[in-house]
C-alpha positions in Angstrom: 7.8 -15.1 17.7 7.0 -17.1 20.9 3.5 -17.3 22.0 2.3 -18.3 25.5 -1.3 -18.9 26.6 -1.9 -18.9 30.4 -5.3 -20.4 30.7 -7.9 -21.8 33.1 -7.3 -19.3 35.9 -9.0 -16.5 37.8 -7.6 -13.3 36.2 -7.2 -10.0 38.0 -6.0 -7.5 35.3 -4.8 -4.7 37.6 -4.1 -1.5 35.8 -6.2 1.7 35.9 -9.4 -0.1 35.1 -9.2 -3.5 36.7 -11.4 -6.5 35.8 -11.7 -10.0 37.4 -13.0 -13.0 35.5 -12.4 -16.7 34.8 -10.1 -17.1 31.8 -6.5 -16.4 30.8 -3.9 -14.3 29.1 -2.5 -14.8 25.6 1.0 -13.4 25.0 2.6 -12.9 21.6 6.3 -12.2 21.9 7.0 -9.6 24.6 3.5 -8.2 24.7 0.1 -9.3 25.7 -2.2 -10.0 22.7 -5.5 -10.6 24.4 -7.0 -11.3 27.8 -10.4 -12.8 28.4 -12.5 -16.0 29.0 -10.8 -19.1 27.6 -13.4 -19.9 24.9 -12.6 -16.5 23.4 -8.9 -17.0 23.5 -8.7 -20.6 22.4 -9.3 -20.0 18.6 -6.5 -17.4 18.7 -4.0 -19.6 20.7 -3.2 -22.2 18.0 0.4 -23.2 18.4 1.0 -21.3 21.6 2.7 -22.9 24.6 0.0 -23.5 27.2 0.3 -23.0 30.9 -2.6 -24.4 32.8 -3.3 -22.3 35.8 -5.7 -24.9 37.2 -8.1 -22.4 38.6 -5.3 -20.4 40.4 -5.0 -16.6 40.5 -3.4 -14.8 37.5 -2.0 -11.3 38.1 0.4 -8.8 36.4 3.9 -9.0 37.8 4.7 -6.7 40.8 7.2 -3.9 40.7 9.9 -3.1 43.3 10.8 0.6 43.0 13.9 0.6 45.2 16.2 -2.3 46.0 19.8 -2.9 47.0 20.9 -6.3 45.7 24.4 -5.9 47.1 23.1 -6.3 50.7 22.5 -10.1 50.2 25.9 -11.2 51.5 25.5 -9.3 54.7 22.7 -11.6 56.0 23.6 -12.8 59.5 26.9 -10.9 59.6 28.1 -9.6 62.9 29.5 -6.1 63.4 33.0 -5.5 64.7 32.0 -2.3 66.5 29.4 -1.6 69.3 25.8 -1.7 68.0 24.9 1.5 66.1 22.8 4.0 68.0 21.5 6.0 65.1 21.2 5.9 61.3 24.6 7.5 60.5 26.3 4.9 62.7 24.4 2.1 60.8 25.9 3.5 57.6 29.4 3.9 59.0 29.6 0.6 60.9 27.7 -1.6 58.4 27.0 -0.5 54.9 29.9 1.8 54.2 32.3 -0.8 55.6 30.6 -3.6 53.7 30.4 -1.9 50.3 34.2 -1.1 50.4 34.9 -4.9 50.6 32.8 -5.9 47.7 34.6 -7.3 44.6 33.2 -7.8 41.1 33.2 -11.5 41.9 30.8 -11.0 44.8 28.2 -9.1 42.8 26.8 -11.8 40.6 25.9 -14.2 43.5 24.7 -11.2 45.6 22.2 -10.4 42.8 21.1 -13.8 41.6 19.6 -15.0 44.9 17.3 -12.0 45.6 16.3 -11.9 41.9 15.3 -15.5 42.1 13.4 -14.7 45.3 11.7 -11.9 43.4 10.5 -14.3 40.7 9.3 -16.7 43.4 7.3 -13.8 44.8 5.9 -12.7 41.5 8.0 -9.5 41.3 9.0 -9.2 37.7 10.5 -5.7 37.7 13.3 -4.5 40.0 14.8 -1.0 40.3 18.2 -1.4 41.9 20.6 1.1 43.5 24.3 -0.1 43.8 27.5 0.7 45.6 30.9 -1.0 45.6 33.5 1.8 45.8 36.5 -0.5 45.2 34.9 -2.3 42.3 33.0 0.3 40.3 34.0 -0.1 36.7 31.7 -2.8 35.1 29.8 -3.4 38.3 26.5 -2.5 36.8 27.1 -4.9 33.9 27.6 -7.8 36.4 24.2 -7.0 38.0 22.5 -6.7 34.7 23.9 -10.0 33.5 22.5 -11.7 36.6 19.1 -10.1 35.9 19.2 -11.3 32.3 20.2 -14.9 33.4 17.1 -15.0 35.7 14.9 -13.1 33.3 13.9 -10.2 35.6 13.1 -6.8 34.1 15.8 -4.7 35.6 17.1 -1.1 36.2 20.2 -0.3 38.1 22.5 2.7 38.8 25.7 3.5 40.7 25.3 5.6 43.8 27.8 8.5 43.3 29.1 10.0 46.5 32.0 12.1 47.7 32.5 9.9 50.7 35.1 7.7 49.0 37.2 10.4 47.5 37.4 12.2 44.1 38.6 9.1 42.1 35.6 7.0 43.2 33.3 10.0 42.6 34.5 10.3 39.0 34.4 6.5 38.5 30.8 6.3 39.8 29.7 9.1 37.5 31.4 7.4 34.5 29.8 4.0 35.4 26.3 5.5 35.3 26.9 7.0 31.9 28.7 4.0 30.4 25.9 1.6 31.6 23.3 3.9 30.1 25.0 3.8 26.7 25.3 0.0 26.9 21.6 -0.7 27.7 20.1 1.8 25.3 17.5 0.0 23.2 17.5 -3.1 25.5 13.8 -3.8 26.3 14.5 -5.6 29.6 17.1 -3.2 31.0 17.0 0.4 31.9 19.4 3.0 33.4 19.1 5.8 35.9 21.7 8.1 37.3 22.5 7.0 40.9 23.3 9.4 43.7 23.8 8.4 47.3 22.2 11.3 49.2 22.4 15.1 49.6 24.6 14.9 52.7 27.4 12.9 51.0 27.7 15.3 48.0 29.1 18.8 47.8 27.4 21.5 45.7 30.1 21.1 43.1 29.6 17.4 42.9 25.8 17.6 42.7 26.0 20.1 39.9 28.4 17.8 38.0 26.1 14.9 38.5 23.1 16.9 37.5 24.8 18.1 34.3 25.8 14.5 33.4 22.4 13.1 34.1 20.6 15.7 32.0 23.2 15.4 29.2 22.4 11.7 29.0 18.6 12.2 29.5 18.7 10.2 32.7 16.4 10.5 35.7 18.2 10.4 39.1 17.7 7.7 41.8 18.7 9.2 45.1 18.1 8.7 48.9 16.3 11.7 50.4 15.8 12.5 54.0 15.9 8.9 55.1 17.0 10.1 58.5 16.7 13.5 60.2 20.4 14.0 59.9 20.1 14.4 56.1 17.5 17.2 56.5 19.7 18.9 59.2 22.7 18.8 56.9 20.8 20.4 54.0 19.6 23.2 56.3 23.2 23.8 57.5 24.1 24.2 53.8 21.4 26.9 53.5 18.6 24.8 51.9 15.1 24.2 53.2 15.8 20.5 53.1 17.4 17.8 50.9 14.7 17.9 48.2 15.1 21.7 48.1 18.8 21.4 47.7 18.7 18.7 45.0 16.1 20.7 43.1 18.1 23.9 43.4 21.2 22.2 42.0 19.3 20.6 39.1 19.7 17.0 40.5 16.0 16.1 40.1 15.6 15.7 36.3 12.1 14.6 35.1 11.2 11.1 36.3 13.6 11.1 39.2 13.1 8.9 42.3 13.4 10.5 45.7 13.7 7.5 47.9 12.3 7.6 51.5 11.4 11.3 52.1 10.7 10.5 55.7 11.9 13.9 57.0 10.5 16.2 54.2 7.8 18.8 54.4 5.0 20.3 52.3 7.1 23.0 50.7 9.6 20.4 49.4 6.8 18.2 48.2 5.7 21.1 45.9 9.3 21.1 44.5 9.1 17.4 43.8 5.8 17.8 42.0 7.2 20.6 39.8 10.3 18.6 39.1 8.0 15.8 37.7 9.6 13.3 40.2 8.4 10.5 42.4 8.9 9.6 46.1 9.4 6.0 47.1 8.3 4.6 50.4 10.3 1.8 52.1 8.4 1.1 55.3 10.1 -2.1 56.6 13.6 -0.5 56.1 12.5 2.7 57.8 11.2 0.8 60.8 14.3 -1.4 60.9 16.6 1.6 60.9 14.4 3.5 63.4 14.4 6.6 61.3 10.6 7.3 61.4 7.7 6.8 59.0 7.0 8.9 55.9 3.7 10.7 56.0 2.4 8.9 52.9 -1.2 10.0 53.2 -0.3 13.6 53.6 2.2 13.5 50.6 -0.4 11.9 48.4 -3.0 14.4 49.4 -0.5 17.1 48.5 -0.2 15.6 45.0 3.1 13.8 45.4 3.3 10.5 43.5 4.6 8.0 46.0 5.7 4.5 45.0 6.9 1.5 47.0 10.2 -0.3 47.5 12.0 -2.8 49.7 15.4 -1.1 50.2 17.2 -4.4 50.3 15.3 -5.7 53.3 14.0 -8.6 51.1 12.9 -9.1 47.5 9.2 -9.3 47.9 7.5 -5.9 47.5 4.2 -7.5 48.6 5.6 -7.7 52.1 6.3 -4.0 52.1 2.8 -3.3 50.8 1.4 -5.0 53.8 3.9 -3.2 56.1 2.9 0.1 54.5 -0.7 -0.5 55.3 -0.1 -1.5 58.9 2.4 1.2 59.6 0.0 3.9 58.3 -2.8 2.5 60.5 -0.4 2.6 63.5 1.1 6.0 62.8 -2.2 7.8 62.1 -4.2 5.8 64.8 -7.0 5.8 62.2 -8.2 2.5 60.7 -9.8 4.4 57.8 -6.4 5.3 56.3 -4.2 3.2 54.0 -6.8 1.5 51.7 -6.8 4.1 49.0 -3.2 5.1 49.8 -1.9 1.6 49.3 -3.7 1.4 46.0 -2.0 4.7 45.1 1.5 3.3 46.0 1.0 0.3 43.6 -0.4 2.6 40.9 2.6 4.8 41.1 4.9 1.8 40.8 3.1 1.0 37.5 3.5 4.5 36.3 7.2 5.1 37.1 8.3 1.7 35.8 6.3 2.0 32.6 7.9 5.4 32.0 11.3 4.0 32.7 11.0 1.0 30.4 8.8 2.5 27.8 6.1 -0.2 27.9 3.0 -0.5 30.0 3.8 -2.5 33.1 1.7 -3.8 36.0 -1.5 -4.5 33.9 -2.9 -7.4 31.9 -4.2 -5.7 28.8 -3.5 -5.9 25.1 -0.2 -4.1 24.2 1.1 -4.2 27.8 4.3 -6.1 28.7 3.8 -9.8 28.9 4.8 -10.0 32.6 2.3 -12.5 34.0 2.2 -14.4 37.3 0.2 -17.5 38.3 0.1 -17.7 42.1 -0.2 -20.9 44.0 -3.5 -19.5 45.3 -7.2 -20.4 44.9 -9.1 -17.4 46.3 -11.1 -18.7 49.3 -13.6 -15.9 49.0 -14.9 -14.0 45.9 -12.2 -11.8 44.3 -13.5 -9.1 42.1 -12.3 -5.8 40.6 -13.0 -3.9 43.8 -11.6 -6.0 46.6 -8.1 -7.1 45.4 -6.3 -5.2 48.2 -8.2 -7.1 50.8 -7.0 -10.4 49.3 -3.4 -9.0 49.0 -3.2 -7.8 52.6 -4.8 -10.8 54.3 -3.5 -13.8 52.3 -2.0 -13.2 49.0 1.0 -11.3 50.4 2.6 -14.6 51.5 1.6 -16.9 48.6 4.4 -18.1 46.3 4.3 -17.8 42.6 3.8 -21.0 40.6 4.5 -19.8 37.1 6.0 -16.5 36.0 6.3 -15.1 32.4 8.5 -12.0 31.9 8.7 -10.3 28.6 6.8 -13.3 27.1 9.2 -15.9 28.3 8.5 -18.5 31.0 11.0 -17.7 33.8 9.4 -19.8 36.6 7.5 -23.1 35.9 5.8 -25.0 38.7 7.8 -23.0 41.2 11.2 -23.7 39.6 13.4 -21.5 37.4 14.5 -23.5 34.3 18.2 -24.1 34.3 18.8 -22.5 37.7 20.1 -24.5 40.7 19.2 -22.6 43.8 21.3 -24.8 46.1 24.3 -24.2 43.9 23.7 -20.4 43.9 23.5 -20.4 47.7 26.6 -22.5 48.1 28.5 -20.1 45.8 27.3 -17.1 47.8 28.2 -18.7 51.1 31.7 -19.3 50.0 32.1 -15.7 49.0 30.4 -14.5 52.2 33.0 -16.2 54.3 35.7 -14.2 52.6 33.7 -11.0 52.6 33.0 -11.3 56.3 36.7 -11.9 57.0 37.6 -8.7 55.1 34.8 -6.7 56.7 
C-alpha cells in the first residue's frame, strides 16, 4: 500500500473542527493516517514517499458541486444567430445547438483540459452534468475515463430531457442506469441520475425518471429555477414552482442536487429540506446569464443546505467562492453578510460529496480521504483556525496548487501532472473545436 508524507508546511485541516499548525499529513493508501507536527509524524513515516511543502500552505482538496465539462470546446465560439436576449435564447442559440454537435470523440478532450485546470487549482472532486444528445451511449464512460487518467475524484450523469425526442429520452435514462451499474464499488467514481430541468420534462417523463432513479438508489442532479421562465412554466403546469413539481412527482430522492434555485421561494425550500436534498449556488454563471442571484442567506436561514458549483464557467470553485461572497454583499447591500454564509457553502460541499462517495472529503483528519493540496503560497499574515476565509477571499483564491494528492496518489508534482502533456491536450482540443464550430 502506497504511503505519502506531505511535510514541512503550514496545515489548515478544514472540516467541522479546523486546526492550523506547522507540520504535515501522512497518507496510507487512499486514506489519511495522521496529521500533526512533523516530529510526531516522522517516526511513523518510514518508507513513505516524501513531499516537502517548503513552508507552503497545505489544505484539503476543494469540491466543485456542479460542472459542465462539455462546455470546454465552446470557448471563443461565435454564434450564428443574433445575440440572445434572455436565458431561453441562450439555451436555444448556444447550448442546445452545441450539445447536438458533440461526438464521443469530442468528449475526452473537452473533459481533460478542465479536469487538469481543476487539479492546478486544488479542486480534487468534481460533480459533472453532461449532455450530448446525438452521442449518448457510452458518453459517461468517456468522461469518467478522462477523470481516471487525470486522477480527479469524479461524479457524472446524463441530463435526461424531452427536448430531443423520445428516443434520446430513453437513451439518456438508460445511460444513467448503465453508468451507475458500471461504477458501483469504484472509490473514485460516483453516479447520480441527471435531469435537465422541470420545464423540459413532461409529468410522464419525470415520473419515469423518478422511478428509475429510486429503483437504482440514485440521487438526482437537476437544474432548478435557473431563470424565471422555469418557475413560470411550473406554475402553468399547476405547481407552486419547479421544486414543488419535482417533489410532487418523486424526482427529488434523498441526496438530490437542485442546482441554481434562483427563482424559488420559502414554501419550496421546505419541500427541499423534507426531501433531504441540497441546493447548489453558481454565482458567476448566474451573473453571466443575467438570470438573477439566489437568496443564499435566506435559504440557509430557512434550513436549506446550499453548496457551491461553477456550472462550466471555469474549473476553479475558489473563484465562485469569492464571487458568491461579493455578490451577496452587492445584493444585500450589507457588508455583514456572506462570512458565515460562505463557510456554510463550503461545508455543504463537504457534506454532499462525502455522502456521494462514501468517504469523508474536504478535511485533513485520520480516516478521511487522502485528498491533499500544497499551494504555492506562504501566508503573508497569520493563518489560524478562525481566519481561513479571509485568506481565501483576499489572496488564496488565485494561487496555483504546487502538489496535489488524490486518493493517496500524487497527481500534481511541482505544478505538473506526471505523464500529461498540456500542450498536446490543447492541440487535440483545438483540432476538434475547428470541426465542432463548423458543424455548429
